[in-house]
C-alpha positions as CSV (number, residue, x, y, z in Angstrom):
1,M,83.4,-44.5,-99.9
2,G,79.4,-43.4,-99.0
3,I,80.2,-39.9,-99.8
4,F,81.6,-40.8,-103.5
5,L,79.1,-43.3,-104.1
6,L,76.0,-40.7,-102.9
7,G,77.7,-38.0,-105.1
8,I,77.4,-40.4,-107.8
9,H,74.0,-41.4,-106.9
10,Q,72.7,-38.2,-106.4
11,V,74.3,-36.7,-109.8
12,T,72.3,-40.2,-111.7
13,T,69.1,-39.3,-110.3
14,G,69.2,-36.1,-111.7
15,I,70.6,-37.1,-114.9
16,L,67.5,-39.9,-114.9
17,Q,64.8,-37.3,-113.9
18,G,66.6,-34.2,-116.6
19,L,65.4,-37.2,-119.3
20,G,62.0,-37.3,-118.0
21,H,62.4,-40.9,-116.3
22,T,61.6,-39.8,-112.9
23,A,60.1,-42.9,-111.7
24,I,63.5,-45.2,-112.3
25,P,65.5,-43.5,-109.6
26,V,62.6,-44.0,-107.1
27,V,62.4,-47.9,-108.0
28,N,66.1,-48.6,-107.9
29,M,66.3,-46.8,-104.6
30,V,64.0,-48.9,-103.5
31,I,65.9,-52.3,-104.7
32,S,69.3,-50.4,-102.9
33,V,67.0,-50.1,-99.5
34,G,66.2,-54.1,-99.8
35,V,70.1,-54.7,-100.0
36,K,70.9,-52.0,-97.1
37,V,68.3,-54.0,-95.3
38,V,69.5,-57.4,-95.7
39,L,73.4,-56.5,-95.4
40,S,72.4,-54.7,-92.0
41,W,70.5,-57.3,-90.8
42,T,73.3,-59.9,-91.6
43,L,76.2,-58.0,-90.7
44,T,75.3,-56.2,-87.5
45,A,74.5,-59.8,-85.9
46,M,78.1,-60.8,-86.6
47,P,80.3,-60.7,-83.6
48,A,83.0,-59.6,-85.7
49,W,81.0,-56.4,-87.8
50,G,78.6,-55.2,-85.2
51,I,77.9,-51.6,-86.2
52,V,81.0,-51.3,-88.7
53,G,78.6,-53.7,-90.4
54,A,75.9,-51.3,-91.0
55,A,78.3,-48.9,-92.3
56,W,79.5,-51.1,-95.3
57,A,75.8,-51.9,-95.6
58,T,74.7,-48.1,-95.9
59,I,77.9,-48.2,-98.7
60,A,76.8,-50.9,-100.5
61,D,73.2,-49.5,-100.5
62,F,74.4,-45.8,-102.1
63,G,76.6,-48.3,-104.9
64,V,73.7,-50.5,-106.0
65,A,71.8,-47.2,-106.6
66,A,74.1,-45.5,-108.5
67,L,75.2,-48.5,-110.5
68,L,71.6,-49.0,-111.3
69,N,71.2,-45.6,-112.2
70,L,74.0,-45.6,-114.0
71,I,73.6,-49.1,-116.3
72,F,70.1,-46.8,-117.0
73,I,71.4,-43.8,-118.3
74,Y,73.7,-45.9,-120.3
75,R,70.7,-47.4,-122.1
76,F,69.0,-44.0,-122.8
77,I,71.9,-42.2,-123.7
78,G,75.2,-44.5,-124.2
79,F,77.0,-42.3,-121.6
80,A,79.4,-44.4,-119.0
81,L,82.0,-43.1,-116.8
82,P,84.9,-42.5,-117.9
83,V,87.2,-45.4,-115.5
84,R,90.5,-44.0,-115.7
85,D,89.7,-40.3,-115.0
86,T,87.5,-41.6,-112.2
87,L,89.9,-43.8,-110.6
88,K,92.3,-40.8,-110.8
89,T,90.0,-38.5,-108.8
90,G,89.5,-41.2,-106.6
91,T,92.8,-42.1,-105.8
92,A,93.3,-38.1,-105.2
93,A,90.3,-37.8,-102.7
94,A,91.8,-41.2,-100.9
95,V,95.1,-39.8,-100.7
96,M,93.6,-36.6,-99.4
97,G,91.5,-38.2,-96.7
98,L,94.4,-39.8,-95.7
99,V,96.7,-37.2,-95.0
100,C,93.8,-35.0,-93.4
101,L,93.6,-38.1,-91.0
102,G,97.0,-38.0,-90.3
103,L,96.8,-34.3,-89.7
104,Y,93.9,-34.3,-87.8
105,E,95.3,-36.9,-85.4
106,F,99.1,-35.1,-85.4
107,L,97.4,-32.0,-84.4
108,M,95.2,-34.0,-81.6
109,A,98.4,-35.4,-80.2
110,Q,100.1,-31.8,-79.5
111,G,97.1,-31.0,-77.7
112,L,95.4,-28.7,-80.0
113,R,91.3,-28.5,-79.1
114,N,89.4,-30.7,-82.1
115,T,87.5,-27.6,-83.4
116,L,91.2,-26.6,-84.6
117,S,92.1,-29.5,-85.2
118,T,89.3,-30.6,-87.5
119,L,89.6,-26.8,-89.2
120,S,93.1,-27.0,-90.2
121,A,92.7,-30.5,-91.6
122,I,90.0,-29.8,-93.7
123,V,92.0,-26.4,-94.9
124,A,94.5,-28.0,-95.6
125,G,92.8,-30.7,-97.4
126,G,91.3,-28.8,-99.5
127,G,94.8,-27.3,-100.8
128,I,96.4,-31.1,-101.0
129,Y,93.2,-32.4,-102.9
130,A,93.6,-29.3,-105.8
131,V,97.7,-30.0,-105.8
132,L,96.7,-33.9,-106.5
133,L,94.4,-33.0,-108.9
134,L,96.7,-30.9,-111.1
135,L,99.6,-33.7,-110.4
136,V,97.2,-36.4,-111.7
137,G,95.7,-34.3,-114.6
138,S,92.2,-34.6,-113.5
139,I,91.8,-30.6,-113.6
140,G,93.1,-28.6,-116.4
141,E,93.3,-24.8,-118.0
142,R,89.6,-25.5,-119.3
143,E,87.9,-25.9,-115.9
144,L,90.1,-23.5,-113.9
145,S,89.7,-20.8,-115.8
146,R,86.1,-20.9,-115.1
147,I,86.6,-20.4,-111.4
148,P,85.3,-17.2,-110.4
149,A,87.8,-14.2,-109.6
150,V,90.8,-16.8,-109.3
151,G,90.6,-18.7,-111.6
152,V,92.3,-17.0,-114.8
153,P,95.1,-15.8,-112.1
154,A,95.7,-19.1,-110.5
155,V,96.2,-20.8,-114.8
156,R,98.7,-17.9,-115.1
157,V,100.6,-18.8,-111.8
158,L,100.5,-22.5,-112.6
159,K,101.7,-22.2,-116.2
160,K,104.6,-20.0,-115.4
161,L,105.7,-22.5,-112.6
162,H,105.0,-25.8,-115.7
163,L,102.2,-27.1,-113.2
164,L,99.2,-27.4,-116.0
165,R,99.2,-30.6,-117.6
166,R,96.8,-29.4,-120.4
């Protein structure tokens, strides 16, 4: 969740900077840091939350900064994230994450070393994520064909297998 929100924050910061509003992301980050400090102070003091509270405070920090940036982008150019597409991609990422975690834990239980288990889970995760994006319709012929060297052949194969939705 934190990486997802950080990604949105970084992209929206770049957009605002590109639009010439360089101070807005800085102010938004200062506001979100204030939220993080308050949440970190509060949540880590609760025995039930402890260090997990600090993680949630960081997630809230990125979320607030991303949301504020999105609000300003909407005000300046009228762009809003397509919620349906975002949910599809987010769902694919969540499923991939769960599968990667399960695979990692399975491989560790089989006696594989941490490095091999981690690399295997990462490689499998990339493939799983690509398949999931195809299944939910988040990636299509136009996006695939732009991938250097492998895009056009991948489109041909996926069309033959009737796996490409659009």
